[in-house]
C-alpha positions as CSV (number, residue, x, y, z in Angstrom):
1,M,126.8,149.5,110.2
2,L,128.9,152.6,110.7
3,A,132.7,152.6,110.2
4,G,134.5,151.7,113.3
5,E,131.7,149.7,114.9
6,N,132.2,146.1,115.7
7,L,129.8,143.6,114.2
8,T,128.6,141.2,117.0
9,S,126.0,139.2,115.1
10,I,124.4,138.7,111.7
11,D,121.1,137.3,110.6
12,V,121.1,136.0,107.0
13,A,118.2,134.5,105.2
14,A,118.1,133.1,101.7
15,T,114.9,132.6,99.6
16,V,115.1,130.5,96.5
17,L,112.4,130.5,93.8
18,T,112.5,128.3,90.7
19,A,109.1,129.2,89.3
20,Q,108.6,129.6,85.6
21,V,107.0,133.0,85.1
22,D,106.4,135.3,82.2
23,S,108.3,138.3,83.3
24,V,111.1,139.5,85.7
25,D,108.5,141.6,87.6
26,E,106.3,138.6,88.2
27,W,109.3,136.7,89.5
28,L,110.3,139.5,91.8
29,T,106.8,139.8,93.1
30,S,106.7,136.0,93.7
31,I,110.0,135.9,95.5
32,D,109.0,138.9,97.7
33,K,105.9,137.0,98.8
34,E,107.9,133.8,99.5
35,S,110.6,135.7,101.5
36,N,107.9,137.4,103.7
37,L,106.5,133.9,104.7
38,N,109.7,133.1,106.6
39,P,109.9,134.0,110.3
40,P,113.0,135.8,111.6
41,A,116.0,133.5,112.3
42,A,115.6,133.5,116.1
43,T,111.9,132.5,115.8
44,S,112.7,129.9,113.3
45,Y,115.4,128.4,115.5
46,E,113.0,128.3,118.5
47,N,110.3,126.7,116.4
48,T,112.8,124.1,115.1
49,A,114.2,123.4,118.6
50,D,110.6,123.0,120.0
51,W,109.7,120.6,117.1
52,W,112.7,118.3,117.8
53,K,112.1,118.4,121.5
54,E,108.5,117.2,120.9
55,F,109.7,114.6,118.4
56,W,112.2,113.0,120.7
57,A,109.7,113.1,123.6
58,Q,107.2,111.0,121.7
59,S,108.9,107.6,122.0
60,A,112.2,105.8,122.2
61,V,113.7,102.4,121.6
62,I,116.1,101.5,124.4
63,V,117.6,98.1,124.7
64,A,119.4,97.5,128.0
65,S,123.2,97.4,127.6
66,N,126.3,97.5,129.8
67,S,128.6,99.2,127.3
68,T,128.7,101.0,124.0
69,N,130.1,97.8,122.5
70,D,127.2,95.4,123.0
71,D,124.2,94.7,120.8
72,G,121.7,96.5,123.0
73,Y,123.5,99.8,122.6
74,V,124.0,99.4,118.9
75,I,120.3,98.5,118.4
76,S,119.2,101.6,120.4
77,A,121.6,103.9,118.6
78,Q,120.6,102.6,115.1
79,A,116.9,103.0,116.0
80,A,117.5,106.6,117.1
81,Y,119.5,107.2,113.9
82,Q,116.7,105.8,111.7
83,R,114.1,107.9,113.5
84,F,116.3,111.0,112.9
85,L,116.6,110.2,109.2
86,D,112.8,109.6,108.9
87,A,112.1,112.9,110.6
88,C,114.5,114.8,108.3
89,D,113.0,113.2,105.3
90,G,109.3,113.0,106.1
91,R,108.5,116.7,106.8
92,G,108.6,117.9,103.2
93,K,106.4,118.2,100.2
94,Y,107.3,114.7,98.9
95,P,107.4,111.3,100.7
96,I,110.6,109.7,101.9
97,K,112.8,108.3,99.2
98,F,112.8,104.6,99.5
99,N,116.3,103.8,98.4
100,G,118.7,105.9,100.3
101,Q,116.4,108.4,101.8
102,L,117.7,112.0,102.0
103,F,121.4,111.1,102.6
104,T,123.3,108.8,100.3
105,L,127.1,108.2,100.1
106,D,129.5,109.4,97.4
107,D,130.8,106.4,95.6
108,G,133.7,108.5,94.2
109,T,132.5,108.4,90.6
110,N,129.0,109.8,90.4
111,G,128.6,112.1,93.4
112,P,126.6,111.8,96.6
113,D,123.2,112.1,95.0
114,Y,123.6,109.4,92.4
115,R,121.5,106.2,92.7
116,D,122.1,103.1,90.6
117,W,118.4,102.6,90.3
118,G,115.2,104.3,91.3
119,G,115.9,107.9,90.4
120,G,112.2,108.8,90.5
121,F,109.6,108.0,93.1
122,W,108.3,104.5,92.7
123,W,105.1,104.8,94.6
124,Q,104.7,101.1,95.4
125,N,108.0,101.3,97.4
126,T,107.1,104.4,99.4
127,R,105.5,102.3,102.1
128,Q,108.9,100.8,103.0
129,P,110.3,103.8,105.0
130,Y,107.0,104.3,106.7
């Protein structure tokens, strides 16, 4: 950018690498490879928008209702919310976490990621979210 020019947009990408390697050069080579795997932001946005459009077009639970206060509306909204959480959680390298999934609440003492039990993946419980 030249002095005096107005900035109208910015495209920022962050690549994180937590690999244990033997040298700084090996780490730099690895992070360069990782960062080159990511598409430009505009392409990534389009891919993500297309994925969600396909996801929501697959199915829906709609219970007839006359207002936002009746049970039908609440059931439909909660089903959509659960599908959203499952979609956010179920696309990664690991299965959906069974006791709180991706998003948990901050209890005011231990932070939002704390769980009273089940810190690790207990594989027998993985079937519950699916």
